[in-house]
PAVOPA-777021 format. One record per residue: z, x, y negated of N, C-alpha, C in turn; residue in one letter. Coordinates in nm, 3 decimals, m for minus. Layout:
<sites>
((Z; X; Y); (Z; X; Y); (Z; X; Y); 'a')
...
</sites>
This chain:
<sites>
((0.314; 1.480; m2.182); (0.323; 1.609; m2.101); (0.200; 1.614; m2.009); 'x')
((0.193; 1.735; m1.954); (0.067; 1.761; m1.880); (0.088; 1.727; m1.719); 'x')
((0.207; 1.678; m1.677); (0.226; 1.639; m1.542); (0.171; 1.518; m1.508); 'x')
((0.149; 1.418; m1.591); (0.097; 1.294; m1.539); (0.191; 1.212; m1.476); 'x')
((0.149; 1.101; m1.404); (0.230; 0.988; m1.341); (0.239; 1.029; m1.202); 'x')
((0.358; 1.012; m1.142); (0.364; 1.023; m0.998); (0.341; 0.878; m0.940); 'x')
((0.328; 0.865; m0.818); (0.280; 0.727; m0.761); (0.390; 0.623; m0.798); 'x')
((0.523; 0.657; m0.791); (0.624; 0.563; m0.824); (0.618; 0.525; m0.973); 'x')
((0.598; 0.618; m1.058); (0.579; 0.587; m1.199); (0.466; 0.500; m1.218); 'x')
((0.335; 0.532; m1.155); (0.230; 0.460; m1.172); (0.236; 0.308; m1.111); 'x')
((0.310; 0.297; m1.013); (0.337; 0.151; m0.956); (0.417; 0.078; m1.062); 'x')
((0.521; 0.134; m1.118); (0.597; 0.065; m1.219); (0.531; 0.039; m1.340); 'x')
((0.441; 0.128; m1.382); (0.358; 0.104; m1.500); (0.259; m0.023; m1.471); 'x')
((0.196; m0.010; m1.348); (0.113; m0.123; m1.334); (0.183; m0.267; m1.319); 'x')
((0.310; m0.259; m1.264); (0.394; m0.366; m1.248); (0.418; m0.420; m1.388); 'x')
((0.464; m0.343; m1.475); (0.493; m0.385; m1.614); (0.371; m0.440; m1.686); 'x')
((0.259; m0.378; m1.668); (0.132; m0.419; m1.737); (0.104; m0.577; m1.686); 'x')
((0.110; m0.596; m1.559); (0.076; m0.720; m1.500); (0.192; m0.825; m1.555); 'x')
((0.308; m0.794; m1.546); (0.421; m0.883; m1.592); (0.407; m0.924; m1.730); 'x')
((0.379; m0.823; m1.825); (0.361; m0.843; m1.951); (0.257; m0.940; m1.992); 'x')
((0.143; m0.945; m1.920); (0.030; m1.026; m1.941); (0.025; m1.153; m1.861); 'x')
((0.137; m1.179; m1.791); (0.142; m1.296; m1.697); (0.112; m1.420; m1.773); 'x')
((0.176; m1.451; m1.889); (0.159; m1.575; m1.951); (0.029; m1.571; m2.058); 'x')
((m0.009; m1.463; m2.112); (m0.111; m1.464; m2.206); (m0.251; m1.438; m2.146); 'x')
((m0.248; m1.330; m2.079); (m0.382; m1.284; m2.006); (m0.355; m1.269; m1.857); 'x')
((m0.333; m1.356; m1.777); (m0.295; m1.335; m1.641); (m0.408; m1.244; m1.568); 'x')
((m0.349; m1.156; m1.508); (m0.448; m1.060; m1.424); (m0.436; m1.114; m1.267); 'x')
((m0.531; m1.149; m1.222); (m0.537; m1.205; m1.076); (m0.560; m1.088; m0.981); 'x')
((m0.457; m1.008; m0.970); (m0.468; m0.888; m0.882); (m0.372; m0.888; m0.775); 'x')
((m0.394; m0.826; m0.665); (m0.309; m0.797; m0.561); (m0.337; m0.649; m0.515); 'x')
((m0.241; m0.560; m0.532); (m0.273; m0.415; m0.521); (m0.184; m0.359; m0.414); 'x')
((m0.249; m0.265; m0.350); (m0.167; m0.161; m0.270); (m0.181; m0.031; m0.351); 'x')
((m0.075; 0.023; m0.389); (m0.075; 0.151; m0.466); (m0.020; 0.255; m0.383); 'x')
((m0.097; 0.361; m0.350); (m0.041; 0.462; m0.260); (m0.071; 0.610; m0.311); 'x')
((0.014; 0.697; m0.272); (0.002; 0.835; m0.311); (0.107; 0.906; m0.235); 'x')
((0.085; 1.049; m0.254); (0.188; 1.148; m0.211); (0.290; 1.199; m0.320); 'x')
((0.416; 1.208; m0.283); (0.510; 1.253; m0.374); (0.591; 1.363; m0.328); 'x')
((0.629; 1.456; m0.413); (0.694; 1.570; m0.377); (0.845; 1.519; m0.355); 'x')
((0.916; 1.551; m0.251); (1.056; 1.515; m0.233); (1.137; 1.648; m0.235); 'x')
((1.213; 1.675; m0.353); (1.277; 1.788; m0.369); (1.374; 1.822; m0.267); 'x')
((1.468; 1.726; m0.218); (1.561; 1.761; m0.110); (1.505; 1.806; 0.016); 'x')
((1.384; 1.741; 0.040); (1.323; 1.779; 0.181); (1.233; 1.893; 0.167); 'x')
((1.183; 1.924; 0.041); (1.089; 2.028; 0.028); (0.951; 2.012; 0.078); 'x')
((0.898; 1.885; 0.076); (0.761; 1.862; 0.125); (0.721; 1.719; 0.045); 'x')
((0.581; 1.695; 0.071); (0.520; 1.580; 0.027); (0.549; 1.465; 0.131); 'x')
((0.563; 1.344; 0.070); (0.587; 1.224; 0.158); (0.491; 1.116; 0.098); 'x')
((0.441; 1.025; 0.180); (0.352; 0.918; 0.139); (0.442; 0.810; 0.082); 'x')
((0.393; 0.741; m0.022); (0.468; 0.634; m0.089); (0.360; 0.517; m0.089); 'x')
((0.397; 0.404; m0.054); (0.304; 0.276; m0.072); (0.375; 0.161; m0.125); 'x')
((0.320; 0.097; m0.222); (0.368; m0.013; m0.304); (0.299; m0.129; m0.294); 'x')
((0.330; m0.256; m0.292); (0.273; m0.369; m0.297); (0.298; m0.431; m0.428); 'x')
((0.196; m0.467; m0.503); (0.204; m0.533; m0.636); (0.131; m0.668; m0.623); 'x')
((0.189; m0.788; m0.661); (0.120; m0.916; m0.659); (0.084; m0.959; m0.803); 'x')
((0.017; m1.062; m0.818); (m0.032; m1.110; m0.933); (0.082; m1.157; m1.037); 'x')
((0.198; m1.164; m0.974); (0.312; m1.209; m1.084); (0.387; m1.094; m1.124); 'x')
((0.343; m0.971; m1.096); (0.419; m0.855; m1.130); (0.542; m0.816; m1.043); 'x')
((0.540; m0.871; m0.919); (0.644; m0.842; m0.821); (0.606; m0.710; m0.747); 'x')
((0.695; m0.605; m0.749); (0.666; m0.482; m0.683); (0.757; m0.453; m0.577); 'x')
((0.694; m0.403; m0.463); (0.782; m0.379; m0.336); (0.734; m0.251; m0.285); 'x')
((0.824; m0.162; m0.248); (0.788; m0.052; m0.176); (0.788; m0.084; m0.022); 'x')
((0.685; m0.043; 0.044); (0.655; m0.092; 0.175); (0.622; 0.039; 0.269); 'x')
((0.633; 0.017; 0.392); (0.593; 0.117; 0.493); (0.448; 0.111; 0.528); 'x')
((0.386; m0.009; 0.539); (0.255; m0.032; 0.566); (0.207; m0.161; 0.516); 'x')
((0.068; m0.192; 0.495); (0.043; m0.305; 0.417); (m0.107; m0.344; 0.447); 'x')
((m0.144; m0.466; 0.421); (m0.286; m0.509; 0.409); (m0.285; m0.634; 0.348); 'x')
((m0.383; m0.669; 0.279); (m0.399; m0.800; 0.195); (m0.548; m0.833; 0.202); 'x')
((m0.578; m0.953; 0.166); (m0.700; m1.022; 0.178); (m0.721; m1.099; 0.298); 'x')
((m0.828; m1.139; 0.329); (m0.864; m1.213; 0.453); (m0.827; m1.141; 0.580); 'x')
((m0.844; m1.020; 0.599); (m0.800; m0.945; 0.708); (m0.656; m0.921; 0.735); 'x')
((m0.575; m0.940; 0.641); (m0.426; m0.917; 0.646); (m0.377; m0.997; 0.773); 'x')
((m0.418; m1.114; 0.787); (m0.361; m1.209; 0.893); (m0.376; m1.126; 1.025); 'x')
((m0.486; m1.074; 1.057); (m0.510; m0.998; 1.177); (m0.437; m0.859; 1.180); 'x')
((m0.450; m0.789; 1.064); (m0.403; m0.648; 1.070); (m0.260; m0.632; 1.059); 'x')
((m0.183; m0.737; 0.993); (m0.052; m0.717; 0.985); (0.020; m0.721; 1.110); 'x')
((m0.028; m0.813; 1.200); (0.026; m0.837; 1.330); (0.009; m0.700; 1.418); 'x')
((m0.094; m0.641; 1.398); (m0.108; m0.511; 1.477); (m0.018; m0.402; 1.416); 'x')
((m0.013; m0.393; 1.288); (0.078; m0.303; 1.236); (0.216; m0.315; 1.250); 'x')
((0.264; m0.447; 1.255); (0.403; m0.498; 1.295); (0.443; m0.448; 1.437); 'x')
((0.345; m0.444; 1.532); (0.367; m0.414; 1.661); (0.368; m0.257; 1.682); 'x')
((0.275; m0.192; 1.616); (0.244; m0.048; 1.645); (0.308; 0.053; 1.547); 'x')
((0.327; 0.010; 1.418); (0.377; 0.118; 1.329); (0.516; 0.159; 1.357); 'x')
((0.545; 0.292; 1.326); (0.671; 0.340; 1.331); (0.665; 0.469; 1.245); 'x')
((0.788; 0.492; 1.174); (0.769; 0.599; 1.075); (0.749; 0.741; 1.118); 'x')
((0.760; 0.772; 1.259); (0.739; 0.898; 1.307); (0.604; 0.916; 1.375); 'x')
((0.498; 0.831; 1.326); (0.372; 0.847; 1.388); (0.319; 0.983; 1.360); 'x')
((0.259; 1.037; 1.470); (0.190; 1.166; 1.443); (0.063; 1.139; 1.374); 'x')
((m0.015; 1.216; 1.329); (m0.144; 1.204; 1.264); (m0.250; 1.132; 1.363); 'x')
((m0.241; 1.192; 1.484); (m0.350; 1.144; 1.583); (m0.310; 0.994; 1.614); 'x')
((m0.184; 0.960; 1.630); (m0.131; 0.815; 1.655); (m0.180; 0.732; 1.537); 'x')
((m0.171; 0.777; 1.412); (m0.194; 0.707; 1.290); (m0.358; 0.680; 1.283); 'x')
((m0.420; 0.767; 1.318); (m0.577; 0.765; 1.321); (m0.609; 0.645; 1.439); 'x')
((m0.546; 0.657; 1.555); (m0.572; 0.549; 1.653); (m0.531; 0.409; 1.624); 'x')
((m0.424; 0.412; 1.532); (m0.384; 0.280; 1.484); (m0.475; 0.215; 1.384); 'x')
((m0.544; 0.311; 1.303); (m0.640; 0.263; 1.211); (m0.774; 0.228; 1.281); 'x')
((m0.792; 0.293; 1.377); (m0.915; 0.265; 1.448); (m0.913; 0.129; 1.521); 'x')
((m0.788; 0.099; 1.566); (m0.746; m0.035; 1.624); (m0.769; m0.148; 1.514); 'x')
((m0.722; m0.114; 1.396); (m0.738; m0.203; 1.295); (m0.870; m0.228; 1.262); 'x')
((m0.969; m0.130; 1.239); (m1.107; m0.150; 1.220); (m1.179; m0.221; 1.335); 'x')
((m1.135; m0.184; 1.459); (m1.193; m0.265; 1.559); (m1.164; m0.414; 1.561); 'x')
((m1.038; m0.456; 1.518); (m0.996; m0.584; 1.501); (m1.094; m0.652; 1.393); 'x')
((m1.112; m0.590; 1.281); (m1.195; m0.619; 1.188); (m1.335; m0.661; 1.212); 'x')
((m1.390; m0.553; 1.287); (m1.521; m0.565; 1.333); (m1.552; m0.684; 1.439); 'x')
((m1.435; m0.721; 1.516); (m1.447; m0.830; 1.601); (m1.439; m0.969; 1.524); 'x')
((m1.382; m0.968; 1.416); (m1.352; m1.092; 1.355); (m1.460; m1.119; 1.235); 'x')
((m1.507; m1.011; 1.177); (m1.602; m1.030; 1.072); (m1.735; m0.938; 1.087); 'x')
((m1.825; m0.968; 1.018); (m1.958; m0.886; 1.025); (m1.938; m0.776; 0.915); 'x')
((m1.908; m0.663; 0.970); (m1.873; m0.548; 0.892); (m1.997; m0.455; 0.898); 'x')
</sites>
């Protein structure tokens, strides 16, 4: 069809690909898969974020980080994230995350 995959379908497609290749051709990946999806009952687009690990485990999450900086960023996100953040509050939260990364690493 001409519609393509929405973010949920893409996340499940990637999960299945990682899982099917786990024993024969392991893919050493850890992904955050994000996108906007139309929600019919609410009549608007909503963000969706999925965490996919190297074993094919997929989880829908509200926020996430991975890699070396995740140890620092997840504590900030745990304390400050809430589902009803305004755009300005979300930008300030991301600025705080980048500030933390700059203080810990040469960026």
